[in-house]
BALOBA-1460 file (C-alpha; in Angstrom, 3 decimals):
// residues 166
<rec num="1" residu="m" x="71.847" y="147.928" z="18.376"/>
<rec num="2" residu="d" x="75.564" y="147.714" z="18.521"/>
<rec num="3" residu="n" x="75.566" y="143.872" z="18.182"/>
<rec num="4" residu="d" x="73.212" y="143.654" z="14.941"/>
<rec num="5" residu="l" x="75.574" y="146.958" z="13.783"/>
<rec num="6" residu="v" x="78.674" y="145.349" z="14.151"/>
<rec num="7" residu="k" x="77.286" y="141.484" z="12.969"/>
<rec num="8" residu="r" x="75.758" y="143.123" z="10.356"/>
<rec num="9" residu="a" x="79.420" y="145.078" z="9.477"/>
<rec num="10" residu="r" x="81.498" y="141.870" z="9.872"/>
<rec num="11" residu="n" x="79.808" y="140.435" z="6.620"/>
<rec num="12" residu="g" x="80.551" y="142.710" z="5.041"/>
<rec num="13" residu="d" x="77.767" y="145.221" z="4.928"/>
<rec num="14" residu="k" x="79.336" y="148.742" z="4.346"/>
<rec num="15" residu="t" x="76.685" y="150.573" z="6.294"/>
<rec num="16" residu="a" x="76.721" y="149.469" z="9.563"/>
<rec num="17" residu="f" x="79.909" y="149.818" z="9.537"/>
<rec num="18" residu="a" x="78.847" y="153.778" z="9.118"/>
<rec num="19" residu="k" x="76.585" y="154.045" z="11.409"/>
<rec num="20" residu="l" x="79.069" y="152.251" z="13.735"/>
<rec num="21" residu="y" x="81.839" y="154.917" z="13.112"/>
<rec num="22" residu="i" x="79.302" y="157.916" z="13.771"/>
<rec num="23" residu="s" x="78.277" y="155.897" z="16.807"/>
<rec num="24" residu="y" x="81.821" y="155.998" z="18.555"/>
<rec num="25" residu="k" x="83.863" y="159.277" z="16.404"/>
<rec num="26" residu="d" x="83.404" y="161.736" z="19.206"/>
<rec num="27" residu="k" x="84.815" y="159.531" z="21.883"/>
<rec num="28" residu="l" x="87.002" y="157.854" z="19.326"/>
<rec num="29" residu="y" x="88.451" y="161.911" z="18.709"/>
<rec num="30" residu="r" x="88.267" y="162.818" z="22.102"/>
<rec num="31" residu="y" x="90.360" y="160.543" z="23.913"/>
<rec num="32" residu="a" x="93.244" y="160.611" z="20.664"/>
<rec num="33" residu="y" x="93.030" y="164.326" z="21.781"/>
<rec num="34" residu="f" x="93.551" y="164.239" z="24.681"/>
<rec num="35" residu="k" x="96.433" y="161.384" z="24.622"/>
<rec num="36" residu="l" x="97.845" y="163.027" z="21.803"/>
<rec num="37" residu="g" x="97.350" y="167.011" z="22.732"/>
<rec num="38" residu="n" x="96.516" y="168.467" z="19.614"/>
<rec num="39" residu="t" x="93.169" y="168.379" z="16.603"/>
<rec num="40" residu="h" x="95.780" y="167.490" z="13.708"/>
<rec num="41" residu="d" x="96.801" y="164.157" z="15.338"/>
<rec num="42" residu="a" x="93.839" y="163.365" z="17.186"/>
<rec num="43" residu="m" x="91.647" y="162.735" z="14.031"/>
<rec num="44" residu="d" x="95.205" y="161.205" z="12.228"/>
<rec num="45" residu="a" x="94.734" y="158.014" z="14.768"/>
<rec num="46" residu="v" x="91.550" y="158.370" z="14.608"/>
<rec num="47" residu="s" x="91.708" y="158.324" z="11.157"/>
<rec num="48" residu="n" x="94.010" y="155.949" z="10.882"/>
<rec num="49" residu="c" x="91.593" y="154.022" z="13.652"/>
<rec num="50" residu="i" x="88.598" y="153.252" z="11.422"/>
<rec num="51" residu="t" x="90.876" y="152.131" z="8.147"/>
<rec num="52" residu="q" x="92.021" y="149.513" z="10.148"/>
<rec num="53" residu="a" x="88.767" y="148.415" z="11.491"/>
<rec num="54" residu="y" x="87.141" y="148.355" z="8.661"/>
<rec num="55" residu="l" x="89.954" y="146.737" z="7.354"/>
<rec num="56" residu="s" x="90.086" y="144.167" z="10.074"/>
<rec num="57" residu="i" x="87.055" y="143.597" z="11.769"/>
<rec num="58" residu="y" x="85.845" y="140.533" z="10.250"/>
<rec num="59" residu="s" x="88.835" y="139.125" z="12.018"/>
<rec num="60" residu="l" x="86.502" y="140.867" z="15.413"/>
<rec num="61" residu="k" x="85.273" y="137.387" z="16.807"/>
<rec num="62" residu="s" x="83.389" y="138.536" z="19.395"/>
<rec num="63" residu="e" x="80.324" y="141.334" z="18.595"/>
<rec num="64" residu="k" x="80.333" y="142.751" z="22.410"/>
<rec num="65" residu="a" x="83.768" y="143.348" z="22.692"/>
<rec num="66" residu="f" x="83.733" y="145.523" z="19.045"/>
<rec num="67" residu="s" x="83.559" y="148.816" z="21.950"/>
<rec num="68" residu="a" x="86.844" y="148.059" z="23.723"/>
<rec num="69" residu="w" x="88.746" y="146.493" z="20.146"/>
<rec num="70" residu="i" x="87.793" y="149.306" z="18.583"/>
<rec num="71" residu="f" x="90.394" y="151.585" z="21.491"/>
<rec num="72" residu="k" x="92.670" y="148.925" z="21.648"/>
<rec num="73" residu="i" x="93.123" y="150.222" z="18.119"/>
<rec num="74" residu="l" x="92.834" y="154.173" z="18.619"/>
<rec num="75" residu="y" x="95.362" y="153.450" z="21.700"/>
<rec num="76" residu="r" x="97.915" y="151.755" z="19.362"/>
<rec num="77" residu="e" x="97.794" y="154.209" z="16.614"/>
<rec num="78" residu="c" x="97.889" y="156.967" z="19.340"/>
<rec num="79" residu="c" x="101.264" y="155.371" z="21.178"/>
<rec num="80" residu="t" x="102.710" y="154.853" z="17.193"/>
<rec num="81" residu="i" x="102.153" y="159.103" z="16.494"/>
<rec num="82" residu="l" x="103.444" y="159.391" z="20.243"/>
<rec num="83" residu="s" x="106.871" y="157.436" z="19.102"/>
<rec num="84" residu="k" x="107.417" y="158.667" z="15.616"/>
<rec num="85" residu="k" x="107.093" y="162.155" z="17.078"/>
<rec num="86" residu="a" x="109.484" y="161.506" z="19.911"/>
<rec num="87" residu="v" x="112.168" y="160.310" z="17.332"/>
<rec num="88" residu="d" x="111.496" y="163.164" z="14.775"/>
<rec num="89" residu="s" x="111.700" y="165.388" z="17.124"/>
<rec num="90" residu="q" x="113.837" y="163.858" z="19.441"/>
<rec num="91" residu="i" x="111.631" y="164.786" z="22.429"/>
<rec num="92" residu="q" x="111.915" y="163.140" z="25.543"/>
<rec num="93" residu="d" x="109.659" y="163.725" z="27.567"/>
<rec num="94" residu="i" x="105.787" y="163.973" z="25.757"/>
<rec num="95" residu="d" x="104.041" y="165.184" z="28.230"/>
<rec num="96" residu="r" x="105.544" y="168.113" z="27.783"/>
<rec num="97" residu="l" x="103.565" y="168.540" z="24.386"/>
<rec num="98" residu="n" x="101.066" y="171.713" z="24.430"/>
<rec num="99" residu="i" x="97.391" y="170.139" z="25.389"/>
<rec num="100" residu="e" x="94.922" y="172.649" z="23.663"/>
<rec num="101" residu="s" x="91.287" y="172.737" z="23.562"/>
<rec num="102" residu="p" x="89.189" y="170.371" z="20.788"/>
<rec num="103" residu="q" x="86.205" y="172.030" z="19.737"/>
<rec num="104" residu="g" x="83.208" y="172.087" z="22.183"/>
<rec num="105" residu="v" x="85.679" y="170.604" z="25.029"/>
<rec num="106" residu="e" x="86.810" y="173.124" z="27.209"/>
<rec num="107" residu="l" x="89.277" y="171.877" z="30.432"/>
<rec num="108" residu="a" x="90.396" y="174.574" z="33.212"/>
<rec num="109" residu="p" x="94.340" y="175.010" z="32.798"/>
<rec num="110" residu="e" x="94.802" y="173.783" z="36.127"/>
<rec num="111" residu="l" x="93.205" y="170.367" z="34.462"/>
<rec num="112" residu="k" x="95.174" y="170.284" z="31.967"/>
<rec num="113" residu="e" x="98.272" y="170.636" z="33.816"/>
<rec num="114" residu="a" x="97.574" y="168.115" z="36.446"/>
<rec num="115" residu="l" x="96.784" y="165.611" z="33.588"/>
<rec num="116" residu="s" x="100.544" y="166.816" z="31.994"/>
<rec num="117" residu="i" x="101.696" y="164.859" z="36.009"/>
<rec num="118" residu="l" x="100.704" y="161.559" z="35.448"/>
<rec num="119" residu="y" x="102.671" y="158.826" z="33.649"/>
<rec num="120" residu="y" x="101.991" y="158.059" z="30.141"/>
<rec num="121" residu="d" x="99.517" y="155.238" z="31.433"/>
<rec num="122" residu="e" x="97.438" y="157.092" z="34.863"/>
<rec num="123" residu="k" x="96.634" y="159.730" z="31.884"/>
<rec num="124" residu="d" x="95.674" y="156.828" z="29.676"/>
<rec num="125" residu="i" x="93.092" y="155.357" z="32.553"/>
<rec num="126" residu="v" x="92.409" y="158.626" z="33.013"/>
<rec num="127" residu="l" x="91.340" y="159.643" z="29.617"/>
<rec num="128" residu="l" x="89.309" y="156.285" z="29.202"/>
<rec num="129" residu="s" x="87.579" y="156.049" z="32.365"/>
<rec num="130" residu="v" x="86.601" y="159.809" z="32.444"/>
<rec num="131" residu="i" x="86.520" y="160.979" z="28.476"/>
<rec num="132" residu="a" x="85.413" y="157.264" z="26.799"/>
<rec num="133" residu="g" x="83.309" y="156.410" z="29.854"/>
<rec num="134" residu="y" x="85.052" y="152.864" z="30.891"/>
<rec num="135" residu="n" x="84.658" y="150.561" z="33.926"/>
<rec num="136" residu="s" x="87.524" y="149.073" z="35.368"/>
<rec num="137" residu="k" x="87.111" y="145.705" z="33.494"/>
<rec num="138" residu="e" x="86.360" y="147.339" z="29.893"/>
<rec num="139" residu="l" x="89.595" y="148.733" z="30.355"/>
<rec num="140" residu="g" x="91.184" y="145.508" z="31.721"/>
<rec num="141" residu="s" x="90.737" y="144.612" z="28.346"/>
<rec num="142" residu="m" x="91.603" y="147.051" z="26.020"/>
<rec num="143" residu="l" x="95.040" y="147.603" z="28.109"/>
<rec num="144" residu="g" x="96.455" y="143.530" z="29.193"/>
<rec num="145" residu="i" x="96.022" y="144.518" z="32.955"/>
<rec num="146" residu="k" x="93.064" y="143.010" z="35.253"/>
<rec num="147" residu="a" x="90.291" y="145.203" z="36.491"/>
<rec num="148" residu="a" x="91.650" y="145.656" z="40.172"/>
<rec num="149" residu="t" x="94.880" y="146.843" z="38.865"/>
<rec num="150" residu="v" x="93.015" y="149.199" z="36.931"/>
<rec num="151" residu="r" x="90.730" y="150.834" z="39.614"/>
<rec num="152" residu="s" x="94.157" y="150.919" z="41.566"/>
<rec num="153" residu="k" x="96.167" y="153.276" z="39.055"/>
<rec num="154" residu="l" x="92.719" y="154.903" z="38.915"/>
<rec num="155" residu="s" x="93.275" y="156.097" z="42.146"/>
<rec num="156" residu="r" x="96.173" y="157.034" z="42.560"/>
<rec num="157" residu="a" x="96.276" y="158.707" z="39.633"/>
<rec num="158" residu="l" x="92.801" y="161.096" z="40.850"/>
<rec num="159" residu="a" x="95.335" y="161.248" z="43.911"/>
<rec num="160" residu="k" x="97.864" y="162.538" z="42.295"/>
<rec num="161" residu="m" x="95.954" y="165.398" z="40.555"/>
<rec num="162" residu="r" x="93.795" y="166.080" z="43.052"/>
<rec num="163" residu="k" x="97.106" y="166.661" z="45.497"/>
<rec num="164" residu="y" x="98.547" y="168.943" z="42.976"/>
<rec num="165" residu="l" x="95.044" y="170.691" z="42.379"/>
<rec num="166" residu="e" x="94.554" y="171.484" z="46.276"/>
C-alpha cells in the first residue's frame, strides 16, 4: 500500500502524500519527541520534515526507501534543532535537557534517566529501534553505517541502560 501511495505522491498526488503523512505522523512525532525532549521542538521538527519531504519527494529513487528516507530527513531536522539550541543557550551537554512525557506516552523516571546516560548515536539507535520499530538494516541505511554496527551499538546501549537500571 505505501509503495503505491509513494509512487502517486512522487507524481504530484497531494492526497497520496497526505495519506502517507497520516500513516507516519505518530512514529515521526514519537521519535522527534524522545530525541528532542519536548513537545514544541518535536512538532517543529516533524513539520519541517514533512515540508522538506513534500518538496523533495520527486527525488526519491525507490518507493521502498520512503520510510528510511523520511526518518533520515527527520533525523537531520532534529540535529538542526539541537544545534540551534546548543548555540542559542550555550549548553555544552544537550542530554541534560528536561525530558517530559508526550501526550499518551508515559515513561518511568528510571527509563528517562537511563536514556539520558546514552551517547547521542546510542540514543538515536535505541529510539529508532524501540520507538519507531526499525531493524538494523533499515537503521544502517538511515544512519549511514553497517547493520552489524547498528546491532552492536544497540546491544551495548541496552546493556548500558540495563546496568544503570540495576
